[in-house]
C-alpha positions in Angstrom: 0.0 0.0 0.0 1.4 3.4 -1.0 0.0 6.7 -0.3 0.7 9.7 -2.6 3.3 12.0 -1.1 2.7 15.2 -3.0 2.8 18.4 -1.0 -1.0 18.9 -1.5 -1.7 15.7 0.3 0.3 16.9 3.3 -1.7 20.1 3.2 -5.0 18.0 3.1 -3.9 16.0 6.2 -3.0 19.2 7.9 -6.5 20.6 7.2 -8.0 17.3 8.4 -6.1 17.7 11.7 -7.2 21.3 12.1 -10.8 20.5 11.4 -10.7 17.6 13.9 -9.3 20.0 16.5 -12.1 22.5 15.9 -14.6 19.7 16.3 -13.0 18.5 19.5 -13.2 22.0 21.0 -16.8 22.5 19.8 -18.0 19.1 21.1 -16.1 19.4 24.4 -17.9 22.7 25.2 -21.2 20.8 25.0 -20.5 17.4 26.7 -18.2 15.4 28.9 -14.6 14.4 28.2 -15.5 10.7 27.6 -18.3 11.5 25.2 -16.1 14.0 23.4 -13.4 11.3 22.9 -15.9 8.8 21.7 -17.7 11.1 19.3 -14.6 12.8 17.9 -12.8 9.5 17.5 -15.8 8.2 15.6 -15.9 11.3 13.4 -12.2 11.5 12.8 -11.0 8.0 12.5 -13.8 5.4 12.1 -15.3 7.3 9.2 -11.9 7.7 7.6 -11.3 3.9 7.9 -14.7 3.2 6.4 -13.7 5.3 3.3 -10.2 3.7 3.1 -11.8 0.2 3.4 -14.2 1.1 0.5 -11.3 2.3 -1.6 -9.4 -0.9 -0.9 -6.3 0.8 0.7 -7.0 0.0 4.4 -4.3 -2.3 5.9 -6.5 -4.5 8.0 -3.5 -6.1 9.8 -2.6 -2.7 11.3 -6.2 -1.8 12.3 -6.0 -3.1 15.9 -2.8 -1.0 16.6 -4.3 2.0 14.7 -7.5 1.8 16.9 -5.4 1.9 20.1 -3.2 4.8 19.0 -6.0 6.8 17.5 -7.9 6.6 20.7 -4.8 7.8 22.6 -4.3 10.6 20.1 -7.9 11.9 20.4 -7.9 11.5 24.2 -4.7 13.6 24.5 -6.2 16.2 22.1 -9.3 16.4 24.2 -7.2 16.9 27.4 -5.2 19.6 25.6 -8.3 21.4 24.4 -9.7 21.2 27.9 -6.6 22.8 29.4 -6.6 25.6 26.8 -10.3 26.3 27.4 -9.8 26.4 31.1 -6.8 28.8 30.7 -8.8 31.1 28.4 -11.6 31.3 30.9 -9.3 32.1 33.8 -7.3 34.9 32.0 -8.7 38.4 31.6 -9.1 39.8 28.1 -6.6 42.5 26.9 -9.1 45.3 27.8 -8.9 44.3 31.5 -12.4 42.7 31.5 -13.0 39.1 32.1 -14.0 36.9 29.2 -17.7 36.4 29.1 -18.7 32.9 28.2 -21.4 30.6 29.2 -19.8 28.1 31.5 -19.9 24.5 30.3 -20.9 21.7 32.5 
């Protein structure tokens, strides 16, 4: 199995990562960490594997390892997003006023 290595493909994966991060932050603001991990892992990885399987380029032998590490990656991303959101809520804005956000549960 070979994947194209053109620079545009690297840019596409970068965009995929950025969009997954945006989804993680948006979902985390509405639900718990565990639900965010499960939902974003499904959105980001399971759907990608379904497409790759349909295209015939999914290495099924690597799938168990990929499931484990993708769950770890999404879990760490959720924790990082949580820390950044907590930090932004605690710091005052540049004008000296506190950030006004609706607190999440």
